[in-house]
Steps between C-alpha positions, in 0.01 A plus 500: 500500500627845419221756553158546650215747448229577752136525385244711686131574454411870519197726464671758275784385276572857380534650849712203607743534207531873560567444872770243428658740249472823699564371854692173469707579189370226269425546130231361271446502126136424434170371629351181359145377443177642366416695701853540644527291816859370527842661538852390584733737684877456505794629694839348427438122483176511701157470334165530675176427313161652579155390383204730548195321634151610397294549703750610766635217711399422853756558773819309428549193715843520657533185715850588621367814667335285766838349588713816513412862577642608166585269218556547130345393173821484297871512577756681284873466557692827463866599512461812719186512714601822678541685170162367384339608829630855454371506142155374598472733801571795270209385283271472806466121481303333780788347698355232725832414666871540461753473393548255783755225562346155540635205697530306174772735367280713276445875513142567393268780401123442485291730280122505449380568145187684388296177518606399850752238387823501702829463316810394690834618365790307651877521494719212615 
């Protein structure tokens, strides 16, 4: 295995793509479907896919949230989590936690996106 791409259901694929571009520094080329309902955002070697659900989806089931106070929906390895944290703070990202050093030798930053999904960025 060489790469992975997360896939999330959202209420508004346009607002989501713009958030990931404007706040988290991702890019996107086009929307797919008729009417448009799918987009892929990229940053470096990371791709996240979003599918708009019509009618809007019910609350997302996040089973891990019953185990831990805060958990995440996807995990992205980064080379400099402190630099990323400074970048995202400057763009007013919703920082849930961090950067914080974990007992498992990772330094992590947790960020909530415009849909409520939590992304963990980790540096070993």
